[in-house]
C-alpha positions in Angstrom: -47.1 -8.3 106.7 -49.2 -6.4 104.2 -47.1 -7.7 101.3 -47.4 -11.3 102.5 -51.2 -11.1 102.7 -51.3 -9.5 99.2 -49.1 -12.3 97.9 -51.4 -15.0 99.4 -54.5 -13.2 98.0 -53.1 -13.1 94.5 -52.0 -16.7 94.8 -55.5 -17.7 95.8 -57.0 -15.7 92.9 -54.5 -17.3 90.4 -55.3 -20.8 91.7 -59.1 -20.2 91.5 -58.7 -18.7 88.1 -56.6 -21.7 86.9 -59.1 -24.0 88.4 -62.0 -22.3 86.6 -60.1 -22.4 83.3 -59.3 -26.1 83.8 -62.9 -26.8 84.6 -64.1 -24.8 81.5 -61.6 -26.6 79.3 -62.7 -30.0 80.6 -66.3 -29.2 80.1 -65.7 -28.0 76.5 -63.7 -31.1 75.7 -66.6 -33.2 77.0 -69.0 -31.1 74.9 -66.9 -31.8 71.8 -66.2 -35.5 72.4 -69.4 -37.0 73.5 -70.9 -39.2 70.7 -74.0 -37.5 69.3 -75.0 -39.5 66.2 -76.7 -42.9 66.8 -77.5 -43.5 63.1 -75.6 -42.3 60.0 -77.5 -39.4 58.3 -77.2 -36.6 55.8 -77.1 -33.0 57.1 -77.6 -30.0 55.0 -76.0 -26.7 55.8 -77.8 -24.0 53.8 -76.0 -21.3 51.9 -75.5 -18.2 54.0 -75.3 -20.1 57.3 -72.7 -19.2 60.0 -71.4 -20.7 63.2 -74.3 -19.3 65.3 -77.0 -20.5 62.9 -75.3 -23.9 62.7 -75.6 -24.3 66.5 -79.3 -23.4 66.4 -79.8 -25.9 63.6 -78.0 -28.7 65.4 -80.0 -27.9 68.5 -83.3 -27.8 66.6 -82.6 -31.1 65.0 -81.9 -32.6 68.4 -78.2 -33.4 67.6 -76.8 -31.2 70.5 -78.7 -31.1 73.8 -77.8 -27.5 74.7 -75.8 -24.5 73.4 -74.3 -23.5 76.8 -70.8 -23.8 75.6 -71.3 -22.8 72.0 -70.0 -19.2 72.1 -67.0 -20.1 74.3 -66.3 -22.9 71.8 -66.0 -20.4 69.0 -63.4 -18.4 70.9 -61.4 -21.4 72.0 -61.5 -23.2 68.6 -61.8 -20.5 65.9 -60.6 -22.8 63.2 -63.9 -24.8 63.6 -66.1 -21.8 63.0 -65.5 -21.4 59.2 -68.8 -22.9 58.2 -69.2 -24.1 54.6 -72.6 -24.8 53.1 -73.3 -28.2 51.6 -74.6 -31.7 52.3 -72.6 -33.7 54.8 -72.6 -37.2 56.1 -72.8 -37.4 59.9 -71.7 -40.9 60.6 -72.8 -43.1 63.5 -70.8 -42.4 66.6 -69.7 -39.0 65.5 -69.1 -36.3 68.1 -69.4 -32.5 67.8 -65.7 -32.2 67.0 -66.1 -34.7 64.1 -69.2 -32.8 62.8 -67.5 -29.3 63.0 -64.3 -30.6 61.4 -66.2 -32.1 58.4 -68.3 -28.9 57.9 -65.5 -26.4 58.4 -63.3 -28.3 55.9 -66.1 -28.5 53.4 -65.9 -32.3 53.1 -69.3 -32.8 51.4 -71.0 -36.1 51.0 -70.2 -37.8 47.7 -73.1 -39.1 45.8 -72.4 -41.6 43.1 -73.9 -42.5 39.7 -73.0 -45.6 37.7 -73.2 -46.1 33.9 -72.5 -49.6 32.8 -70.4 -50.7 29.8 -72.6 -51.0 26.7 -75.3 -48.6 27.9 -76.6 -46.0 25.4 -77.0 -42.3 25.7 -80.7 -42.9 26.1 -79.9 -45.1 29.1 -77.7 -42.3 30.5 -80.5 -39.8 30.3 -82.9 -42.1 32.3 -80.2 -42.7 35.0 -79.5 -39.0 35.3 -83.2 -38.2 35.7 -83.4 -40.5 38.7 -80.6 -38.8 40.6 -82.5 -36.3 42.8 -79.3 -34.7 44.1 -78.3 -33.8 40.6 -79.4 -30.6 38.9 -81.5 -31.6 35.9 -79.9 -31.6 32.4 -80.8 -28.3 30.9 -79.0 -28.8 27.6 -80.2 -30.9 24.6 -77.8 -33.3 23.0 -77.2 -30.8 20.2 -76.4 -28.1 22.7 -74.0 -30.3 24.6 -72.2 -31.2 21.4 -71.9 -27.5 20.5 -70.8 -26.5 24.0 -68.0 -29.1 24.1 -67.0 -28.4 20.5 -67.6 -32.1 19.5 -67.1 -32.8 15.8 -69.9 -35.4 15.7 -73.7 -35.4 15.5 -74.3 -37.7 18.4 -72.9 -38.3 21.9 -73.3 -42.1 21.5 -70.0 -43.8 22.3 -68.3 -40.6 23.4 -68.9 -40.9 27.1 -66.9 -43.2 29.3 -69.0 -45.7 31.3 -68.0 -45.9 35.0 -69.0 -44.7 38.5 -68.8 -40.9 39.0 -68.9 -39.1 42.3 -70.4 -35.7 42.8 -71.7 -33.3 45.4 -75.3 -32.3 45.9 -76.6 -29.9 43.3 -74.0 -30.8 40.8 -75.3 -30.3 37.3 -76.0 -33.4 35.1 -74.1 -31.6 32.3 -71.0 -31.6 34.5 -71.1 -35.4 34.7 -71.5 -35.7 30.9 -68.7 -33.3 30.3 -66.4 -35.2 32.7 -67.4 -38.5 31.0 -66.7 -37.1 27.5 -63.2 -35.9 28.3 -62.4 -39.1 30.1 -63.4 -41.2 27.1 -61.6 -38.8 24.8 -58.4 -39.2 26.7 -58.5 -43.0 26.8 -59.3 -43.2 23.1 -56.4 -40.8 22.2 -54.0 -42.9 24.3 -55.0 -46.2 22.8 -55.2 -44.8 19.2 -51.6 -43.6 19.5 -50.5 -47.1 20.4 -52.8 -49.0 18.0 -51.7 -52.0 15.9 -50.5 -51.3 12.4 -52.5 -51.4 9.2 -56.0 -51.4 10.8 -58.8 -50.7 8.4 -60.0 -47.5 10.2 -59.9 -44.0 8.7 -59.7 -42.4 12.2 -60.2 -43.0 15.9 -64.0 -42.5 15.5 -64.1 -45.6 13.3 -62.3 -47.5 16.1 -64.9 -46.2 18.6 -67.7 -47.5 16.4 -66.1 -51.0 16.3 -65.5 -50.9 20.0 -69.1 -50.2 20.7 -70.1 -53.2 18.6 -67.6 -55.4 20.3 -69.0 -54.3 23.7 -72.5 -55.4 22.7 -71.3 -58.7 21.1 -68.9 -59.9 23.8 -70.2 -61.9 26.7 -66.7 -63.0 27.7 -63.7 -60.7 28.1 -61.5 -63.4 26.7 -63.4 -63.2 23.4 -63.1 -59.4 22.8 -59.9 -59.4 20.8 -61.1 -62.4 18.6 -64.4 -60.6 18.0 -62.4 -57.6 17.0 -60.4 -59.7 14.6 -63.6 -60.9 12.9 -64.7 -57.3 12.2 -61.3 -56.2 11.1 -60.9 -59.2 8.7 -64.3 -58.5 7.2 -63.6 -54.8 6.7 -60.3 -55.7 5.0 -62.1 -58.0 2.6 -65.0 -55.6 2.0 -67.5 -58.0 3.6 -70.6 -56.6 5.5 -70.2 -56.7 9.2 -73.6 -58.5 9.7 -73.9 -57.9 13.4 -77.3 -58.0 15.2 -76.6 -55.2 17.8 -76.4 -52.6 15.0 -79.8 -53.7 13.7 -81.3 -53.5 17.1 -79.9 -50.0 17.7 -81.4 -48.9 14.3 -84.8 -50.2 15.3 -84.9 -48.0 18.4 -88.0 -48.4 20.5 -89.5 -50.8 18.0 -87.2 -53.5 19.3 -89.1 -55.7 21.8 -86.5 -58.4 22.6 -86.6 -60.4 19.4 -85.1 -60.1 15.9 -86.9 -61.5 12.9 -85.7 -62.1 9.3 -87.7 -59.1 8.2 -85.7 -56.9 10.6 -82.4 -58.0 9.0 -83.8 -56.9 5.7 -84.9 -53.5 6.7 -83.0 -50.6 5.0 -81.7 -48.5 7.9 -78.4 -46.7 8.2 -77.5 -49.0 11.1 -78.4 -52.4 9.5 -75.0 -53.9 8.8 -76.7 -56.8 6.9 -77.6 -54.2 4.3 -75.0 -51.4 4.4 -71.3 -51.8 3.6 -68.7 -50.8 6.1 -69.5 -49.2 9.4 -72.7 -47.7 10.8 -72.6 -43.9 11.0 -72.1 -43.7 14.8 -71.2 -46.0 17.7 -74.2 -47.9 19.1 -73.2 -47.8 22.8 -70.7 -46.5 25.3 -67.7 -48.9 25.1 -65.4 -49.7 27.9 -61.6 -49.3 27.8 -61.3 -53.0 27.3 -63.5 -52.9 24.2 -61.5 -49.9 22.9 -58.3 -51.8 23.4 -59.6 -54.9 21.6 -60.7 -52.7 18.6 -57.2 -51.2 18.4 -55.2 -54.4 19.3 -57.3 -57.2 17.7 -56.0 -60.8 17.7 -54.3 -61.9 14.5 -56.7 -64.6 13.1 -58.4 -65.7 9.9 -61.8 -65.7 11.6 -64.7 -64.3 9.6 -67.7 -65.6 11.7 -68.6 -66.2 15.3 -71.7 -67.4 17.1 -72.8 -67.4 20.7 -72.4 -70.7 22.5 -75.0 -69.8 25.0 -72.6 -69.6 28.0 -71.3 -66.2 27.4 -68.5 -67.3 25.1 -68.4 -67.6 21.3 -67.4 -70.1 18.7 -65.3 -68.7 15.9 -65.1 -69.9 12.3 -62.8 -69.2 9.3 -65.4 -70.1 6.6 -69.2 -70.2 6.1 -69.5 -73.9 6.1 -67.9 -74.2 9.5 -70.0 -71.3 10.8 -73.3 -72.9 9.6 -72.4 -76.1 11.5 -71.8 -74.0 14.6 -75.1 -72.3 14.1 -76.9 -75.6 13.9 -75.2 -76.8 17.0 -75.4 -73.8 19.3 -78.5 -71.9 18.0 -80.7 -74.5 16.4 -79.7 -77.3 18.9 -79.0 -79.8 16.1 
């Protein structure tokens, strides 16, 4: 009789215990799975934070209503307690499990910064300055060139224009470094597969031509024909006579219009005056412009003029070119 009573008592205890555990488990699941975020927002976990401090921060910010299950949560789901500092995106409809998963795995929010094709290094500096999540650029252009062991005096043309993603507090220098090695890799690949007998001494010459093509081409279909004009002129020893180089040489003096006197100014970038190439690229060329410079069309074109619709008219001789200028530029 005593054994029977003991067995019944133990059974009741086990049932009650299992019931309690089931209740706790159900409550914790509810605690984890109830949607908490009604509007997507950024959430910063400071350096040195831990699971306990994170709970207090979530409570203080009104994201979780109470911390009643917080310590039990840590014991039940220890893999969620490895808190990593950073900036995280808490998306609309996220629950506590979503939040803790993102933070424990260190899936930081990715900011993005875009540099368009044909932009200059000066443009890049202005864009970088406006990115509040980026650490400011502490190095001068000369210091960057030295740090990256670049065998040129300017960064112009050496950075690949595209959209870059980064975490909060990434240094602006890291973006530039990434863009430099990206451009370097693309140029090396295209240079290796270049067309034969191009009038370039090295890949840097091709980069210069590509930057001019980028500024001259309003239509992607015209790039390789524009490239052929410059290649043909270089082969014949003709001056390039391209306006974008003049504009680049004018710097801040350029106000949107070119005059005859500007074409006659003796600057190292004025291709109406100098023979051959300007000393550096004049912008950051795209991969398409680099490809055109290294795989130009086979033509006899020596001139081109904008038709006003983004495309260009190409001519093999000066007489034909002058007729095109009268038609498309002078409106005659």
